[in-house]
matplotlib code that plots the C-alpha trace (Angstrom):
import matplotlib.pyplot as plt

x = [-25.3, -25.6, -22.5, -21.5, -23.2, -20.3, -17.9, -20.3, -20.9, -17.2, -16.6, -19.4, -18.1, -14.8, -15.1, -12.0, -9.7, -7.5, -8.8, -6.3, -2.9, -2.1, 1.1, 0.9, -2.8, -4.9, -8.6, -10.4, -13.0, -15.7, -14.4, -14.4, -18.0, -18.9, -17.1, -19.1, -22.4, -21.8, -20.6, -23.6, -26.0, -24.3, -24.4, -28.1, -28.8, -27.1, -29.5, -27.5, -29.1, -29.9, -29.0, -27.3, -23.6, -20.7, -17.1, -14.4, -10.9, -9.0, -5.7, -5.6, -6.9, -9.3, -11.8, -11.5, -12.2, -15.1, -16.5, -16.5, -18.3, -20.8, -21.7, -22.2, -24.4, -26.7, -26.7, -24.8, -22.8, -19.3, -17.0, -13.4, -11.1, -7.5, -4.6, -2.7, -5.5, -4.7, -7.4, -9.3, -9.5, -10.4, -13.3, -14.4, -14.4, -16.2, -18.7, -20.7, -23.7, -22.5, -24.6, -21.7, -17.9, -15.9, -12.3, -9.8, -7.4, -4.6, -6.7, -9.0, -7.0, -8.4, -8.2, -10.4, -12.9, -13.1, -13.8, -16.4, -18.3, -20.0, -23.6, -22.8, -24.9, -21.9, -20.4, -17.4, -14.8, -16.4, -14.2, -14.8, -13.7, -16.3, -19.0, -18.0, -18.2, -21.9, -24.5, -25.1, -28.8, -28.0, -29.7, -28.5, -26.5, -29.1, -28.1, -30.4, -28.4, -30.3, -29.0, -29.1, -28.0, -24.4, -22.2, -18.9, -17.9, -14.3, -12.2, -9.8, -6.3, -6.9, -3.7, -5.6, -7.1, -10.1, -10.7, -13.8, -16.1, -16.8, -20.2, -20.1, -23.5, -24.2, -25.3, -21.9, -20.0, -22.2, -21.0, -17.4, -14.7, -13.0, -16.1, -17.9, -16.1, -18.8, -17.9, -14.1, -12.0, -8.9, -6.8, -9.0, -9.0, -5.2, -5.1, -7.3, -4.8, -1.7, -3.0, -2.8, -0.8, -1.6, 0.3, -2.2, -1.0, -1.9, -5.5, -8.9, -10.2, -8.4, -10.5, -7.4, -6.6, -10.1, -10.3, -7.2, -8.0, -11.3, -9.7, -7.6, -10.5, -13.0, -10.5, -9.8, -6.5, -5.1, -4.5, -1.3, -1.0, 2.7, 4.2, 6.5, 10.0, 11.7, 12.6, 10.8, 7.7, 9.0, 11.0, 11.5, 7.9, 7.7, 10.6, 9.4, 5.8, 6.4, 4.0, 2.7, 1.0, 0.5, 0.0, 2.8, 3.2, 5.9, 8.1, 7.9, 8.8, 11.9, 12.9, 12.4, 14.6, 17.3, 17.2, 17.5, 20.6, 22.3, 20.9, 20.1, 16.4, 14.4, 11.4, 11.0, 7.5, 6.1, 3.6, 1.8, 2.8, 0.5, 2.2, -0.2, -0.7, 1.4, 3.1, 6.4, 9.0, 9.4, 12.9, 12.2, 9.2, 11.4, 14.1, 11.5, 10.3, 13.8, 14.7, 11.5, 10.5, 7.1, 5.1, 4.8, 1.5, 0.8, -2.6, -4.4, -7.4, -9.1, -11.1, -14.0, -13.8, -11.8, -9.2, -9.7, -6.8, -4.0, -0.7, 0.1, 3.3, 2.1, 2.0, 5.5, 6.9, 5.4, 6.6, 3.0, 1.7, 5.2, 4.9, 1.1, -1.2, -2.5, -5.9, -9.3, -11.0, -13.9, -17.0, -14.9, -15.3, -12.8, -13.4, -10.8, -12.3, -11.2, -12.0, -15.4, -16.3, -15.9, -14.5, -11.0, -9.7, -7.2, -3.8, -5.0, -4.4, -7.2, -9.1, -9.9, -13.5, -14.6, -17.9, -18.4, -21.0, -18.9, -18.2, -19.2, -22.7, -21.2, -19.3, -21.0, -22.6, -21.2, -23.7, -21.8, -18.6, -20.7, -22.3, -18.9, -17.4, -20.4, -22.1, -24.5, -23.1, -19.4, -16.8, -14.4, -11.1, -9.3, -6.4, -4.9, -3.9, -4.7, -5.6, -3.4, -4.4, -4.0, -6.3, -3.6, -4.2, -1.3, -1.3, 0.1, -0.6, -3.5, -5.5, -5.4, -1.7, -0.8, 1.8, 1.2, 4.6, 4.5, 0.7, 1.3, -0.2, 2.5, 1.6, 3.6, 3.0, 4.8, 7.9, 8.0, 7.7, 10.7, 12.8, 12.2, 13.2, 16.8, 18.7, 20.1, 16.7, 14.8, 11.9, 10.9, 8.3, 7.4, 5.5, 4.8, 5.4, 4.9, 7.6, 8.0, 9.4, 7.1, 4.0, 4.8, 7.9, 8.5, 10.5, 11.7, 12.8, 14.8, 15.7, 18.8, 19.4, 21.9, 25.4, 24.3, 24.4, 22.5, 23.6, 21.1, 22.0, 21.4, 18.0, 17.0, 18.1, 15.9, 12.8, 13.6, 14.0, 10.7, 8.4, 9.9, 11.4, 8.4, 8.5, 12.2, 12.4, 13.7, 15.4, 16.2, 16.9, 18.5, 16.8, 17.6, 14.0, 10.5, 8.3, 5.0, 1.6, -0.5, -2.1, 1.3, 1.5, 4.4, 3.9, 5.0, 4.0, 6.4, 9.1, 8.6, 8.4, 11.6, 13.8, 12.2, 10.6, 10.7, 8.7]
y = [-8.0, -6.7, -5.1, -2.2, -1.8, -3.3, -0.7, 2.2, 1.0, 0.7, 4.3, 5.6, 3.8, 5.7, 8.9, 10.5, 7.7, 8.0, 6.1, 7.2, 8.8, 10.2, 12.2, 15.0, 14.6, 12.5, 11.6, 10.7, 7.9, 10.5, 12.5, 9.3, 8.6, 12.2, 11.7, 8.6, 10.3, 13.3, 11.2, 8.9, 11.8, 13.3, 9.9, 9.5, 12.9, 11.9, 9.0, 6.1, 3.6, -0.1, -2.2, 0.7, 0.2, 2.6, 2.0, 3.4, 4.0, 6.2, 6.5, 5.2, 8.0, 8.3, 9.9, 6.9, 4.5, 6.6, 6.6, 2.8, 2.7, 5.4, 3.4, 0.3, 2.3, 3.0, -0.6, -0.1, -2.6, -1.3, -2.2, -2.0, -0.9, -2.0, 0.1, -1.3, -2.9, -3.0, -1.4, -4.6, -5.6, -2.1, -2.0, -5.4, -4.4, -1.1, -2.8, -4.4, -2.1, 1.0, 3.9, 6.0, 6.2, 7.8, 8.9, 11.4, 13.7, 11.1, 8.3, 10.2, 9.1, 9.5, 5.7, 5.1, 7.8, 6.6, 3.1, 4.2, 6.5, 9.7, 8.8, 8.5, 10.0, 11.4, 12.9, 11.6, 12.8, 13.2, 12.8, 12.4, 16.0, 17.2, 15.2, 16.7, 20.2, 19.7, 21.1, 18.8, 18.1, 17.1, 13.7, 11.2, 8.1, 5.5, 2.1, 1.0, -2.0, -5.2, -8.7, -10.4, -7.5, -7.6, -5.4, -5.8, -6.9, -7.8, -9.0, -11.9, -11.1, -12.1, -14.2, -16.7, -14.2, -11.9, -11.0, -12.5, -10.4, -12.2, -11.1, -10.8, -10.1, -7.9, -11.1, -12.7, -9.7, -9.7, -13.2, -12.5, -13.5, -10.1, -7.8, -9.4, -8.6, -10.1, -13.6, -13.1, -16.2, -16.0, -15.5, -12.7, -11.0, -11.3, -9.5, -6.7, -6.2, -6.5, -4.2, -1.3, 0.6, -1.0, -0.2, 0.5, 0.5, -0.9, -0.5, -0.5, -2.5, -5.5, -7.8, -8.8, -5.2, -4.6, -8.0, -7.2, -3.5, -4.5, -5.9, -2.8, -0.3, -2.6, -3.2, 0.4, 0.6, 3.2, 2.7, 4.4, 5.4, 5.9, 8.7, 7.8, 8.7, 6.9, 3.8, 0.5, 0.6, -2.6, -2.3, 1.5, 2.5, 0.0, 1.9, 5.4, 4.9, 2.3, -0.1, -3.1, -5.0, -5.3, -7.7, -8.5, -10.5, -13.1, -11.1, -8.0, -10.2, -11.5, -7.9, -6.8, -9.6, -8.7, -5.0, -6.1, -8.2, -5.0, -2.2, -1.9, -1.0, -1.2, -3.4, -4.3, -2.7, -5.5, -7.8, -9.4, -9.7, -11.7, -13.2, -14.0, -14.0, -17.0, -20.0, -19.7, -22.3, -23.9, -22.7, -19.2, -18.9, -20.2, -17.7, -14.9, -16.0, -16.2, -12.8, -11.0, -12.9, -14.6, -12.3, -14.1, -15.5, -17.3, -17.1, -19.0, -17.7, -16.6, -13.7, -16.0, -17.2, -14.7, -15.9, -19.7, -20.9, -19.5, -20.6, -18.7, -17.8, -20.2, -23.1, -22.3, -22.0, -25.4, -27.0, -27.7, -27.6, -27.0, -26.7, -26.2, -23.2, -23.6, -24.5, -23.3, -20.3, -21.1, -21.5, -22.6, -26.2, -27.9, -31.0, -32.6, -34.4, -36.5, -35.8, -37.4, -35.2, -38.0, -36.9, -38.2, -39.5, -37.6, -37.3, -37.9, -35.1, -33.8, -30.6, -28.4, -27.4, -24.7, -23.9, -20.9, -18.1, -15.6, -17.4, -15.4, -15.7, -16.2, -14.7, -11.5, -12.1, -15.6, -18.2, -21.1, -20.4, -20.0, -23.4, -24.9, -23.7, -23.4, -26.8, -27.6, -24.8, -25.7, -23.7, -25.5, -23.6, -25.4, -25.7, -29.0, -30.2, -32.4, -32.1, -33.9, -35.7, -32.6, -30.5, -28.5, -27.8, -28.5, -27.0, -28.8, -26.3, -25.3, -27.9, -25.6, -24.8, -27.8, -28.5, -31.3, -33.0, -35.9, -36.0, -36.4, -34.0, -32.2, -29.8, -26.6, -26.5, -29.7, -28.7, -25.3, -27.0, -29.4, -26.6, -24.4, -27.3, -26.8, -24.7, -22.4, -21.5, -18.6, -18.6, -20.8, -20.3, -22.8, -22.2, -24.1, -23.1, -24.8, -27.2, -28.9, -32.1, -32.7, -30.5, -28.4, -28.0, -27.1, -23.9, -23.0, -19.7, -19.6, -16.7, -17.9, -17.3, -14.4, -15.8, -19.2, -20.5, -23.8, -26.0, -26.6, -30.3, -30.7, -29.0, -31.1, -34.2, -33.2, -32.9, -36.2, -38.1, -36.9, -36.3, -38.2, -37.3, -35.5, -32.9, -32.1, -28.5, -28.1, -24.9, -23.6, -19.8, -18.0, -14.6, -11.8, -11.2, -12.1, -9.5, -9.0, -8.1, -5.1, -7.3, -7.9, -11.5, -13.2, -12.8, -16.0, -14.7, -11.8, -14.3, -16.3, -13.2, -11.7, -14.8, -17.0, -14.4, -16.7, -19.4]
z = [-5.9, -9.5, -11.0, -10.6, -7.2, -5.2, -6.5, -5.9, -2.4, -1.7, -2.9, -0.8, 2.3, 2.4, 0.3, 1.7, 0.6, -2.5, -5.5, -8.1, -8.3, -11.8, -11.9, -9.4, -9.2, -6.7, -7.1, -3.9, -3.8, -3.3, -6.3, -8.4, -7.5, -8.5, -11.8, -12.5, -11.6, -13.9, -16.8, -16.4, -16.5, -19.6, -21.3, -20.4, -21.8, -25.0, -25.4, -23.8, -21.5, -21.1, -24.1, -26.0, -27.1, -26.5, -27.7, -25.5, -26.7, -24.3, -22.5, -18.9, -16.7, -13.8, -16.1, -18.5, -15.7, -14.6, -18.1, -18.2, -14.9, -15.9, -19.0, -16.8, -14.4, -17.3, -18.4, -21.7, -23.7, -23.3, -26.2, -25.2, -28.1, -27.6, -29.0, -32.0, -34.1, -37.8, -40.0, -40.8, -37.1, -36.0, -38.5, -37.2, -33.6, -34.3, -36.6, -33.7, -33.7, -31.8, -30.6, -29.5, -29.3, -26.5, -27.2, -25.9, -27.8, -27.7, -29.2, -31.7, -34.7, -38.2, -38.6, -35.5, -36.3, -39.9, -38.9, -36.3, -38.6, -37.6, -36.8, -33.1, -30.4, -28.5, -31.6, -33.6, -31.2, -27.8, -24.8, -21.1, -20.6, -23.2, -21.3, -18.0, -19.5, -20.3, -17.9, -14.9, -14.2, -10.7, -10.9, -8.3, -9.3, -10.3, -11.7, -14.5, -15.6, -16.3, -15.3, -18.7, -20.9, -22.2, -19.9, -21.8, -25.2, -24.7, -27.7, -27.8, -28.9, -32.5, -32.6, -34.7, -37.1, -36.5, -32.8, -31.3, -29.1, -25.8, -24.5, -20.7, -19.0, -16.0, -14.2, -14.9, -13.7, -10.6, -9.9, -10.8, -8.2, -8.4, -8.1, -5.1, -1.9, 0.3, -1.0, -1.7, -1.2, 1.0, -2.2, -3.5, -0.1, 0.0, -3.4, -2.0, 0.8, -1.2, -4.0, -1.5, -4.2, -7.5, -10.6, -13.4, -16.9, -20.3, -21.5, -19.8, -22.7, -21.3, -19.1, -17.2, -16.3, -15.1, -13.3, -11.1, -10.7, -9.0, -5.7, -5.4, -5.5, -3.7, -1.0, -0.4, -2.3, -4.7, -8.4, -9.4, -13.1, -13.8, -15.8, -18.7, -17.6, -20.5, -18.4, -18.3, -16.1, -14.4, -12.2, -12.0, -11.4, -8.5, -6.8, -7.7, -6.5, -3.8, -5.6, -3.6, -6.4, -10.1, -13.0, -15.5, -18.7, -19.0, -21.4, -19.1, -16.1, -17.9, -18.9, -15.3, -14.0, -16.5, -15.4, -11.7, -12.6, -13.9, -11.8, -8.1, -8.0, -4.8, -5.4, -1.7, -1.5, -3.7, -2.0, -5.0, -8.6, -10.9, -13.9, -16.7, -20.5, -21.4, -19.8, -17.9, -17.4, -13.9, -13.3, -14.5, -12.2, -9.3, -10.2, -10.1, -6.7, -5.4, -6.7, -5.7, -2.6, -1.8, -4.0, -7.3, -8.4, -11.7, -13.3, -16.0, -17.8, -21.0, -22.2, -22.5, -18.9, -16.9, -14.5, -14.0, -11.8, -9.7, -8.3, -5.2, -3.3, -0.6, -3.1, -4.4, -0.9, 0.0, -3.2, -4.2, -7.8, -9.2, -13.0, -12.8, -13.4, -9.9, -8.4, -9.7, -8.1, -5.8, -8.0, -11.0, -12.2, -14.5, -16.6, -18.8, -21.8, -24.8, -28.4, -28.1, -25.1, -22.5, -19.2, -18.5, -15.2, -13.0, -14.6, -18.2, -20.7, -22.8, -23.6, -20.7, -20.2, -17.7, -16.0, -13.8, -13.2, -15.0, -18.3, -21.4, -22.8, -26.3, -29.2, -30.4, -33.8, -34.2, -33.3, -35.0, -33.0, -29.8, -30.3, -30.9, -27.6, -25.2, -24.6, -21.7, -19.7, -20.2, -22.1, -24.3, -23.8, -26.7, -24.2, -23.4, -19.9, -16.9, -13.3, -10.8, -7.7, -5.6, -7.8, -9.6, -13.3, -15.6, -19.1, -22.2, -25.0, -27.2, -29.1, -32.2, -31.7, -33.8, -36.5, -39.0, -39.6, -42.0, -41.4, -37.7, -35.2, -33.2, -30.4, -29.8, -26.1, -25.0, -27.2, -25.4, -22.1, -22.8, -24.1, -21.1, -18.9, -20.1, -17.5, -20.2, -21.7, -20.3, -22.8, -25.7, -28.4, -31.1, -34.4, -37.6, -41.2, -44.5, -45.6, -48.9, -47.4, -44.4, -45.1, -42.1, -40.0, -36.4, -35.8, -32.2, -30.9, -27.7, -25.4, -23.5, -19.9, -19.5, -19.7, -21.1, -24.7, -24.8, -27.7, -30.4, -30.6, -26.9, -27.1, -30.1, -28.2, -25.2, -27.4, -29.2, -26.0, -24.5, -27.5, -30.5, -33.9, -35.3, -32.6, -33.0, -34.4, -37.9, -36.8, -33.3, -33.4, -30.5, -30.0, -27.5, -26.8, -28.1, -29.8, -28.2, -29.7, -28.8, -26.2, -24.5, -25.5, -27.3, -31.1, -32.8, -36.3, -35.8, -34.8, -38.0, -40.2, -38.6, -38.7, -41.5, -43.7, -46.7, -45.1]

ax = plt.figure().add_subplot(projection="3d")
ax.plot(x, y, z, "-o")
ax.set_aspect("equal")
plt.show()
């Protein structure tokens, strides 16, 4: 069924149920459907429709979600604008052939409006509230989306430079694991049940946020948008709102566990917590599962491919797939290949290729890069790993996350894996920087486990024993926490700048 029909059908099926809680306000599923209808009609009257492009930069509100869905009803290309873009990246994201921009008072910054321009059919500072104030022509909700048009232009984090716009078609979203309840796998169906009260935060421009919001709303759950009370969302919002499910980045998970070590916060309502965004050490994942119970999932995916594989609480409880990113979703195929593109046997490490019905159609406006990563229906992830005999995917780092030491290729991922294998290490991040003696040098940043101070010599010896001399970090810096980017991922550049600014 073509996206967004499944969502609209789910809302119609139970109009009295609560779709959103936002502060003291609740929005029923019927009211959400009406918001989508009115916004779609206002956007249509403003000239939007199939193939037209609208950028949306709003706070997280029920109206903002309704605006996204209204644009999809019309068949628009929705360009999600993340918070925190520097001027150059913002201009790049907004320079993708827009017909309109939708903002709200909290996001209508001069920088954003200047980058977007003023020749926009909705006006330079139109908000969802402005659209809802327009006269309603009373037209019924009619989906005019076309299967092969681009539904979403979702940008990569830009950690390697300029963000790349991943074009996801309506056909791809129609086949997406999260948006098709009629063909949900047991894991997807479990999410729908466990996301009965789903903690919604971050940005709707994130494909991951939307991907895991879908099972909540399609399964009859309620998305809870927390109010800022000055305390960390995790774990305090879980206790305050009796949250049953959410997604969380690795740094936020560690921060939450630190809070729980010091403060008695009731997180017993949790039934599913998806950890994603970056790898996590085996013993830290086990510690999280021990502290929180059988609720911890680990996911692996990319903006280009959506969620690819998942490690479930059932796997962890059975001791299956330990240290892996889990098994692929149904409908997702994985092929591990060597540098020549030949498929490698089980257990051999190479570049991970993915094929699924919801892989992106390509990078917007970048044919050369698209040809490089999309070949014969397969997506080159540029991640390294292997599949074991039980079908679990093990990650070994990024093929481009390399450091040239004495003209030898050194991968950051395996070094991070070895370091996080030490019981005194909670997190480890490795980056390269120019070095007069070796061309580039390895620099490691370690967040110790509370109450532990791992010796630098011992850590260096671990790396040397498993990976060899070239992989031994030139420096190992202990840090209390890792800075994160606007996308919520660990920021290695910031670590280098903060602790080795002269490099």
